[in-house]
ChimeraX commands (.cxc) that place a marker at each C-alpha (Angstrom):
marker #1 position -0.13,0.23,0.00 radius 0.5
marker #1 position 1.58,3.49,-0.82 radius 0.5
marker #1 position 0.81,7.06,1.02 radius 0.5
marker #1 position -0.06,9.73,-0.98 radius 0.5
marker #1 position -0.26,13.45,0.63 radius 0.5
marker #1 position -1.42,16.20,-1.62 radius 0.5
marker #1 position -0.38,19.48,-0.62 radius 0.5
marker #1 position -3.37,22.26,-0.76 radius 0.5
marker #1 position -3.07,25.66,0.09 radius 0.5
marker #1 position 0.91,25.92,1.54 radius 0.5
marker #1 position 0.08,24.31,5.11 radius 0.5
marker #1 position -3.21,21.84,4.24 radius 0.5
marker #1 position -2.43,18.70,3.83 radius 0.5
marker #1 position -4.48,15.36,2.49 radius 0.5
marker #1 position -3.19,11.75,2.60 radius 0.5
marker #1 position -4.76,9.10,0.62 radius 0.5
marker #1 position -4.09,5.38,0.98 radius 0.5
marker #1 position -3.23,4.11,-2.24 radius 0.5
marker #1 position -3.30,0.67,-3.33 radius 0.5
marker #1 position -2.93,-0.41,-7.00 radius 0.5
marker #1 position -6.14,1.30,-8.45 radius 0.5
marker #1 position -8.01,1.79,-5.65 radius 0.5
marker #1 position -7.93,5.79,-3.93 radius 0.5
marker #1 position -9.26,5.87,-0.62 radius 0.5
marker #1 position -8.27,9.22,1.27 radius 0.5
marker #1 position -7.90,9.05,5.13 radius 0.5
marker #1 position -10.90,9.87,7.47 radius 0.5
marker #1 position -11.23,11.25,11.14 radius 0.5
marker #1 position -13.30,9.84,13.49 radius 0.5
marker #1 position -16.25,11.49,11.50 radius 0.5
marker #1 position -16.07,9.90,8.73 radius 0.5
marker #1 position -14.57,12.97,6.57 radius 0.5
marker #1 position -11.24,13.19,5.04 radius 0.5
marker #1 position -8.62,14.22,7.98 radius 0.5
marker #1 position -6.95,17.14,6.89 radius 0.5
marker #1 position -3.54,17.92,8.55 radius 0.5
marker #1 position -1.33,21.07,9.04 radius 0.5
marker #1 position 2.07,19.57,8.29 radius 0.5
marker #1 position 4.06,16.89,6.48 radius 0.5
marker #1 position 5.49,16.15,10.29 radius 0.5
marker #1 position 1.94,15.21,11.36 radius 0.5
marker #1 position 0.93,13.01,8.72 radius 0.5
marker #1 position 4.19,11.15,9.16 radius 0.5
marker #1 position 3.28,10.92,12.89 radius 0.5
marker #1 position -0.55,9.93,12.31 radius 0.5
marker #1 position 0.95,7.29,9.43 radius 0.5
marker #1 position 3.91,5.78,11.83 radius 0.5
marker #1 position 2.66,2.33,12.85 radius 0.5
marker #1 position 0.63,2.00,9.55 radius 0.5
marker #1 position 2.48,-0.31,6.81 radius 0.5
marker #1 position 2.83,1.38,3.56 radius 0.5
marker #1 position 6.32,0.65,0.97 radius 0.5
marker #1 position 6.10,4.68,0.27 radius 0.5
marker #1 position 5.21,7.65,0.69 radius 0.5
marker #1 position 4.82,10.23,-1.89 radius 0.5
marker #1 position 4.05,14.16,-1.63 radius 0.5
marker #1 position 1.97,15.89,-4.36 radius 0.5
marker #1 position 2.39,19.13,-5.23 radius 0.5
marker #1 position 1.02,22.25,-7.86 radius 0.5
marker #1 position 3.83,23.81,-9.51 radius 0.5
marker #1 position 4.28,27.68,-8.48 radius 0.5
marker #1 position 2.92,28.93,-12.08 radius 0.5
marker #1 position -0.35,26.79,-10.75 radius 0.5
marker #1 position 0.00,28.22,-7.05 radius 0.5
marker #1 position -0.04,31.77,-8.47 radius 0.5
marker #1 position -1.92,31.86,-11.94 radius 0.5
marker #1 position -4.59,29.22,-11.56 radius 0.5
marker #1 position -5.18,26.24,-13.61 radius 0.5
marker #1 position -8.50,24.31,-15.02 radius 0.5
marker #1 position -8.32,20.17,-13.90 radius 0.5
marker #1 position -6.38,19.41,-17.76 radius 0.5
marker #1 position -3.80,21.93,-17.07 radius 0.5
marker #1 position -3.03,20.82,-13.97 radius 0.5
marker #1 position 0.92,20.51,-13.52 radius 0.5
marker #1 position 1.62,18.79,-10.29 radius 0.5
marker #1 position 5.05,17.60,-9.25 radius 0.5
marker #1 position 5.19,14.63,-7.65 radius 0.5
marker #1 position 8.22,13.67,-5.16 radius 0.5
marker #1 position 8.91,10.64,-3.37 radius 0.5
marker #1 position 9.17,10.82,0.49 radius 0.5
marker #1 position 11.83,8.70,1.95 radius 0.5
marker #1 position 10.10,7.55,5.12 radius 0.5
marker #1 position 9.63,3.97,4.21 radius 0.5
marker link #1:1,2 radius 0.2
marker link #1:2,3 radius 0.2
marker link #1:3,4 radius 0.2
marker link #1:4,5 radius 0.2
marker link #1:5,6 radius 0.2
marker link #1:6,7 radius 0.2
marker link #1:7,8 radius 0.2
marker link #1:8,9 radius 0.2
marker link #1:9,10 radius 0.2
marker link #1:10,11 radius 0.2
marker link #1:11,12 radius 0.2
marker link #1:12,13 radius 0.2
marker link #1:13,14 radius 0.2
marker link #1:14,15 radius 0.2
marker link #1:15,16 radius 0.2
marker link #1:16,17 radius 0.2
marker link #1:17,18 radius 0.2
marker link #1:18,19 radius 0.2
marker link #1:19,20 radius 0.2
marker link #1:20,21 radius 0.2
marker link #1:21,22 radius 0.2
marker link #1:22,23 radius 0.2
marker link #1:23,24 radius 0.2
marker link #1:24,25 radius 0.2
marker link #1:25,26 radius 0.2
marker link #1:26,27 radius 0.2
marker link #1:27,28 radius 0.2
marker link #1:28,29 radius 0.2
marker link #1:29,30 radius 0.2
marker link #1:30,31 radius 0.2
marker link #1:31,32 radius 0.2
marker link #1:32,33 radius 0.2
marker link #1:33,34 radius 0.2
marker link #1:34,35 radius 0.2
marker link #1:35,36 radius 0.2
marker link #1:36,37 radius 0.2
marker link #1:37,38 radius 0.2
marker link #1:38,39 radius 0.2
marker link #1:39,40 radius 0.2
marker link #1:40,41 radius 0.2
marker link #1:41,42 radius 0.2
marker link #1:42,43 radius 0.2
marker link #1:43,44 radius 0.2
marker link #1:44,45 radius 0.2
marker link #1:45,46 radius 0.2
marker link #1:46,47 radius 0.2
marker link #1:47,48 radius 0.2
marker link #1:48,49 radius 0.2
marker link #1:49,50 radius 0.2
marker link #1:50,51 radius 0.2
marker link #1:51,52 radius 0.2
marker link #1:52,53 radius 0.2
marker link #1:53,54 radius 0.2
marker link #1:54,55 radius 0.2
marker link #1:55,56 radius 0.2
marker link #1:56,57 radius 0.2
marker link #1:57,58 radius 0.2
marker link #1:58,59 radius 0.2
marker link #1:59,60 radius 0.2
marker link #1:60,61 radius 0.2
marker link #1:61,62 radius 0.2
marker link #1:62,63 radius 0.2
marker link #1:63,64 radius 0.2
marker link #1:64,65 radius 0.2
marker link #1:65,66 radius 0.2
marker link #1:66,67 radius 0.2
marker link #1:67,68 radius 0.2
marker link #1:68,69 radius 0.2
marker link #1:69,70 radius 0.2
marker link #1:70,71 radius 0.2
marker link #1:71,72 radius 0.2
marker link #1:72,73 radius 0.2
marker link #1:73,74 radius 0.2
marker link #1:74,75 radius 0.2
marker link #1:75,76 radius 0.2
marker link #1:76,77 radius 0.2
marker link #1:77,78 radius 0.2
marker link #1:78,79 radius 0.2
marker link #1:79,80 radius 0.2
marker link #1:80,81 radius 0.2
marker link #1:81,82 radius 0.2
marker link #1:82,83 radius 0.2
view
């Protein structure tokens, strides 16, 4: 299982579990997507789970400043060497 972390608005992160083609968000006790304030917070929350890899998905600087359409999104994916 893989862990994908998506960076939103600078200090808001969502985390997803990816198994094959299935992507599901980590949920809180109200069954809503859990938000994190830092990568370290995600790492601590997921430290006991068995993930094979972790990646960070974030928008490019151009997308952050100028905006984008869904079809034009230029995200970068960075491997995090956590596991």
